[in-house]
N, C-alpha and C positions, 0 to 999 in steps of 0.2 A: 485478449485484456476484456472483459469487461467495461463500457464508455462510464467515465465518473460523471456523477450526476451535476447537471448545469445549475448556476445559480438561479435562485426564483422564492417568490415569497407564495407562502402555502397559505388556505383558507383560515388557518387557525392562528394566524399573526407570525405562525414562525418562519426563520429563513435559512434557506440553505445558501449557503456560501460557499465561495473558492479561494483558499488560502493558500498562498506559496511563500516559501522559503529560500534564499539562495545567496551562496557567499560570491560577490562579484569582483573580487581583487581589483578592489580601486578602478575596475573598467580599464585594464590593461591591455586587455585581449581584444577581440571581434565582435567591438560594440552591436554592429548591425548585427549577427549572430544571436547575442544577448536579446537585443529588442526581437527578435523574432520567437525566440523561448519564451519570453514571458508573455507576449502578444499570444500565442498559441494554446498558452494555460487559461486564458481567460480569464485571471484572478480579480478578487473584491478587494484581497489585499495582498499586500508584496511585502514582505518583511526581508528586509536586505541586512547582510553584513557585508564589510568593508568598502563600503560605498567611498568614494573619494574624501579625502580628508584635508589637502593642501589647497595648490592654487587653483581658485576660480571652483571649488568643490560643488558651491549651491548651483552653479549654471550646469555645470557636468551631469549632477542628479536630475535637476528641469528636462534636459535635452532628453537623458531616457525616460521618462515619466511622460515627455510628452508623445516617446515613439513608440509606446506602449499603450497609448487610453489613460495613464494613471496621473494622476496629481500629486503632490509631496503632501504627506500629513504630519511628519515629524521625521526630525533627526538626522542625522550626515554625521559633520564634522563636531556638531553643539553633543552628540552622543559619542564620540571618539570612534564612529564607525557603522552602528546598526541604524536602520533608517526604515520609516515605514510609509508605502505609497498605495494608495488606494482611488478604487473605482468613484465614478458618480454618485454610484449607488449609495454610497456611505454619507451618513449625517456624522459629522465630527463635533461631538460634548467637549471635551478638551483633551489638550495633549503635555504630556512631559518629557522632558529629555535629562536622564539620570547618570551622572558618572559615578562610576562605583571607585571604593578607596585603591590607592596606586601603590603597588608593591616596588621599592625600589629593583632597578636593573630588569622591570616585567614592563609591557607595553600595555598603556591605559585602556579599561575597559568600559563601559557604560551602555546603559539599555535605552531605546526609543519606546515612549510609552503611549498609549493613548486610549479612549472611552468612544466610540463610536456606535451607532444606532442604523440598523439594517429594516426599514421595516416597523412591525411592532415590537423588534428587539435590541436588546442593549448587551454592549461585547466590549471587554476589556480584551488592550492587545499589548503585546511586548516582543520587541526582536532585540536579541541578544549574540553576542557571540565571545564564549567565556576563554579562561587564560589558559595556554599552554601547560602551564605549572599544575600538577596536580593538586598540592593543597590549596594553592588559590582559586583554583576552578571550584572546587567545592564548596570553598566560601562563597563566591561570586553566584552558586548555585542555591545556598540558602539566603542569600540577599534577593535575589529575582523571588523566589517564594514571599520570603515578608513582605517584597514591593508590593506583589500581586494582591495578596491578602489585603494591602490596604488601601486597593484601589477603589473600593468600594462596588464592587459587581459581582452579581452572582454566577455568570458567564465568561469566560475569557478563554483565550488563545495564546501562545508562545511559540515563537518558532528562531529556529537559530542554529549557529555552527556550534556545537557544544564540546569539540575537540576532543572526542573517545568515543567510544563505542558502547552499545546498549549495557555491554556486562560492568563499566566504569560507576565508580561507586557517586559520581555525579548526577550520569547519565540516570542511574536508579533512585536517585533522590528526589529528582524530578519527576520520575515515572511512578514514584509513591504517592505523592502528592495531584497528579493529573493524569489523564491518561496519554500514553504514549498512542500517538494515531496510528502508526505505521502496524504497531504490532494489535493494535482494536480493531481495524479492517486493512488489511493489508492489501494494495494495489500498484501496480506498474512493477519495477524492481526496487530494490533494497538498499544495495551499496551506493554512497554518494561520492565518495574519494579515493584516488585522484581521477577527476573526469575522464582521460584517456585511458583508464582502465582502472575502474572501479573496484577496491578490494574491500571498504572498512566505510560502517554506517556512522559519520559522525557529525550529521546534520539531522534534525528532527523538527517535527512539528507536536504540540502538547495542546491539550485542552481538558478545561474543568469537567467535573465527571456529570454534570448536567448535560454537556453538548453530545450529541449523537453524531460519531462519527461512522459517515460514509465510503470511505476510500481515502488511501494517503499512499505517498509511494513518489519515486523516480517517474516522470510523467513522458518514459522513451517511448512510447509508442502511441502518443497523443497525435490525432492530426495535424498535421503543422510543423509538429517539432521532428527535425532529422538529427541522426547522428553524428554529421558533419557539426550541425549549429552547437548541438551539446559539448563537444570536445574543442571547439572554437571560443565559445563563450569565455570562459572561467576554468579554473583548475577544479573548482566543486561542481557535481550536479545536481539538480534542483526537488524539490519537493513540495510536492503539491496535493492538499487535502481537500475534502468536500466536506463540510459541515452543516448538521441543521442546529441551526440556534431555536432554543424554547421562545416564545412570545414572555416578555417581560410581565 
C-alpha cells in the first residue's frame, strides 16, 4: 500500500489534511485501542459517530481527545452522537450542532458542523450518522446536503456512518453532489463493518468537487495500526482520507 500523504501546507497556500471518520460505539469497547488507532492515523479532523451521550459524556469525549492529541471542536450529546475533534493545526471559525427531525419510534439523529481554517484555506466540516430506516435516511441525506449548501463555504468535507452500502439511494444521493473519496482515490481497504470480519462499506468520507482527494480507505496497514486494535476498539473500522484543500 503506498503511503498516505502527511499533513502539510503548500507554497501556494493550499493545505493537505488528514480526515478520519469513525463510529466509536459510545466508547464501550477498548478505549486504549481506540486511542492508539486514532493517534496512528495522525488526523487533522476526527469525525465521530456514536460518541458518548449519557453520564459524563463530555468528560469521556475529553479524555479521548486528550489521549489522541486532539481537542473537542463540537458535537457529542448536543448533536445526538456525532462529534468533531481537531488538531491544533485547525483554526476554528464557527461551530453548530443540529438536531434533525425526530421520527416516532426511531433514534434521534443530528449533525455536528463547523467551519475551520488550515493555513490559507477555509473548510466546512460535517459529521453525521444517518438512520437505520430507509426512508428517514434518504430524507436525512437531503437535509445534510441542504445544511452543507447553507454553510457559506466553497470547500467542505462530510464524514459519517451512512448505514447503507454505496449502491443504496442515500449513499448515491450524497455521491451525486459530492465526491465519494474512496471511489475518487482508493487507498487501504474498502469494507468498514463489522470490524471483526468486514463485509460492507457503510462508512464514508465525501468532499466537495474542488477538493483534491489524495487517498481514502480503511488504514489497516498504516504504521502503528494493528489488526488487534482495529477489532478491539469498536464494531466499525475507521476511514481515513488525505485531501488537498485549495487556498481561499
